[in-house]
C-alpha positions in Angstrom: -79.5 -3.3 -18.2 -79.1 -7.0 -18.7 -75.7 -6.5 -20.3 -74.7 -4.4 -17.3 -75.7 -7.1 -14.9 -73.7 -9.7 -16.9 -70.6 -7.5 -17.0 -71.0 -7.2 -13.2 -71.2 -10.9 -12.7 -68.2 -11.5 -15.0 -66.2 -9.0 -13.1 -67.1 -10.6 -9.8 -66.3 -14.1 -11.0 -62.9 -12.9 -12.4 -62.1 -11.3 -9.1 -63.2 -14.4 -7.2 -61.1 -16.6 -9.5 -58.0 -14.4 -9.0 -58.4 -14.9 -5.2 -58.4 -18.7 -5.4 -54.8 -20.1 -5.7 -54.5 -22.4 -8.7 -52.9 -25.8 -8.1 -49.6 -25.3 -10.0 -49.2 -21.7 -8.8 -49.8 -22.9 -5.2 -47.2 -25.6 -5.5 -44.6 -23.2 -6.9 -45.3 -20.6 -4.2 -45.1 -23.3 -1.5 -41.8 -24.5 -2.9 -40.3 -21.0 -3.1 -41.5 -20.1 0.4 -40.1 -23.3 1.9 -36.7 -22.9 0.2 -36.4 -19.3 1.3 -37.3 -20.0 4.9 -35.1 -23.0 5.2 -32.1 -20.9 3.9 -32.9 -18.2 6.6 -33.1 -20.9 9.3 -29.9 -22.6 8.2 -31.7 -25.9 7.4 -30.7 -28.3 4.6 -32.5 -28.4 1.2 -33.2 -32.1 1.7 -36.0 -31.1 4.2 -37.9 -29.3 1.4 -39.6 -32.4 0.0 -40.7 -33.6 3.4 -42.2 -30.3 4.4 -44.0 -29.9 1.0 -45.4 -33.4 1.4 -46.9 -32.4 4.8 -48.1 -29.2 3.3 -49.9 -31.1 0.5 -51.6 -33.3 3.1 -53.1 -30.6 5.1 -53.6 -27.7 2.6 -57.0 -29.1 1.4 -58.3 -28.7 4.9 -57.7 -25.0 4.7 -59.2 -24.2 1.3 -62.1 -22.4 2.9 -60.0 -20.6 5.4 -59.0 -17.1 4.4 -56.3 -17.0 7.0 -54.3 -20.2 6.1 -55.4 -20.8 2.5 -52.3 -19.0 1.2 -49.0 -20.9 1.2 -47.3 -17.8 2.5 -49.3 -18.3 5.8 -49.5 -22.1 5.9 -45.9 -23.0 5.0 -44.3 -21.3 8.0 -46.8 -23.2 10.2 -45.9 -26.5 8.5 -42.1 -25.7 8.9 -42.6 -24.9 12.6 -44.4 -28.1 13.4 -42.4 -30.3 11.1 -39.2 -29.5 13.1 -41.1 -29.6 16.4 -42.4 -33.1 16.0 -38.9 -34.2 14.9 -37.4 -32.6 18.0 -35.2 -30.1 16.0 -35.0 -26.6 17.4 -35.4 -23.7 15.0 -35.4 -19.9 15.7 -39.1 -18.9 15.8 -38.2 -15.3 15.7 -36.3 -15.7 12.4 -39.2 -17.8 11.0 -41.8 -15.1 11.7 -39.5 -12.2 10.7 -39.1 -13.7 7.2 -42.8 -14.7 6.6 -46.2 -13.2 6.4 -47.3 -15.1 9.5 -47.8 -13.3 12.9 -47.1 -14.8 16.3 -50.9 -14.6 17.0 -51.7 -16.6 13.8 -49.1 -19.2 14.7 -50.8 -19.6 18.1 -54.2 -20.1 16.4 -52.7 -22.8 14.2 -51.0 -24.4 17.2 -54.2 -24.9 19.0 -55.7 -26.9 16.2 -52.5 -28.7 15.0 -53.4 -32.0 16.8 -56.0 -32.6 14.0 -53.1 -32.9 11.5 -50.2 -34.3 13.5 -51.1 -37.4 15.4 -47.4 -37.9 16.1 -47.5 -34.9 18.4 -48.1 -36.8 21.6 -46.8 -36.5 25.1 -43.6 -38.4 24.5 -42.7 -36.2 21.5 -43.3 -33.0 23.5 -41.1 -34.4 26.2 -38.3 -35.1 23.7 -38.6 -31.5 22.4 -38.5 -30.0 25.9 -35.6 -32.1 26.9 -33.8 -30.9 23.8 -34.4 -27.4 24.9 -33.1 -28.2 28.4 -30.1 -29.8 26.8 -29.5 -26.7 24.7 -29.5 -24.5 27.8 -27.2 -26.9 29.7 -24.8 -27.1 26.8 -24.8 -23.4 26.2 -24.2 -22.6 29.9 -21.9 -25.5 30.5 -23.9 -26.8 33.4 -23.1 -30.5 33.1 -25.1 -33.7 32.7 -26.1 -34.1 36.4 -28.4 -31.1 36.0 -29.9 -32.5 32.8 -30.8 -35.8 34.5 -32.2 -34.0 37.5 -34.3 -31.9 35.1 -35.5 -35.1 33.3 -36.7 -36.6 36.7 -38.6 -33.4 37.6 -40.2 -33.3 34.1 -41.4 -36.9 34.5 -42.7 -36.4 38.1 -44.7 -33.3 37.4 -45.6 -33.8 33.7 -49.4 -34.2 34.2 -49.5 -30.9 36.2 -47.4 -28.8 33.8 -48.1 -30.3 30.4 -50.6 -27.7 29.4 -48.0 -24.9 29.6 -46.0 -23.7 26.6 -42.9 -25.9 25.9 -40.3 -23.3 26.7 -42.1 -22.3 29.9 -42.0 -26.0 31.0 -38.3 -26.2 30.1 -37.5 -23.1 32.1 -39.6 -24.3 35.1 -38.0 -27.7 35.2 -34.4 -26.5 34.8 -35.0 -23.7 37.2 -36.2 -26.1 39.9 -33.2 -28.4 39.2 -30.8 -25.5 39.4 -32.1 -24.3 42.7 -32.3 -27.8 44.3 -28.8 -28.5 43.1 -27.6 -25.2 44.6 -26.0 -24.1 41.4 -25.0 -20.5 41.6 -22.8 -20.5 38.5 -25.6 -19.4 36.2 -28.3 -16.9 36.9 -32.0 -17.8 36.4 -32.4 -14.7 34.2 -29.7 -16.1 31.8 -31.7 -19.3 31.4 -34.9 -17.3 30.8 -33.2 -15.1 28.3 -32.0 -18.2 26.4 -35.6 -19.6 26.3 -37.1 -16.2 25.6 -39.4 -16.2 28.6 -39.6 -14.0 31.7 -38.7 -14.8 35.3 -42.2 -13.5 36.2 -43.7 -16.2 34.0 -41.8 -18.9 35.9 -42.9 -17.5 39.2 -46.5 -17.6 38.1 -46.1 -21.1 36.7 -44.6 -22.6 39.9 -47.4 -20.9 41.9 -50.3 -22.2 39.7 -48.9 -25.6 38.9 -47.2 -26.7 42.1 -48.7 -24.6 44.9 -52.4 -24.0 43.8 -53.0 -27.5 42.4 -51.7 -29.1 45.6 -53.7 -26.7 47.8 -50.5 -25.4 49.4 -50.7 -22.0 51.1 -47.6 -19.8 51.1 -46.5 -16.3 51.4 -43.1 -16.8 49.7 -42.1 -14.3 47.0 -39.8 -15.0 44.1 -39.1 -18.2 42.2 -36.2 -19.3 44.3 -38.0 -18.9 47.6 -41.0 -20.8 46.3 -38.9 -23.7 45.1 -36.9 -23.9 48.4 -40.2 -23.9 50.3 -41.6 -26.8 48.2 -38.3 -28.6 48.8 -38.6 -28.1 52.5 -42.1 -29.6 52.7 -41.1 -32.7 50.7 -42.7 -32.1 47.4 -39.6 -33.1 45.6 -39.0 -36.2 47.7 -37.5 -39.1 45.8 -35.9 -37.0 43.1 
């Protein structure tokens, strides 16, 4: 019976040992995963060492986490935020399609990322959002005037909208700028499609962030009508 118990303990320890990534194996897996994902994203190999350095800094914090202990889960998160804090836009869909990470898991990591990236402050988010706005304006050939108008709107309402997702903020700001500038050469739906957000999301955002927080009552329906109403009552005065 004692031998049977010992065999059981040994089998359990072997199983446990196989579940814990060894240092060299972890490093190799992280390297392979990084190289593969950067190739898929069209990013240069010179970024690999910088991403692995950040991975090595934060991986010890996740040794007890079943979800992010594996490099196959953690590396996509590191890549996502490495490019985000450096204001470089990557295709999140391609990143997730070529990794074991789900969108829900990325969102979980996103909520705790401030613990590891002290650089991710308001000014860095603003730069990223302005890059997204610039991407829309360049793609749709909307001109620099709309960009500078968007920048002013972002600065004026930052404290009210900063807790929204970055692409929603970009869509909200450029949508307001487009309507105030009476630009009819591009549809709002086209901007939303570029940012992968819905027009309904923008309508809810402008209602919650600019109407509700200011205590403004309205019966306007649709994003355009809401923005025009806010313009009429002087909310955008000085822009």
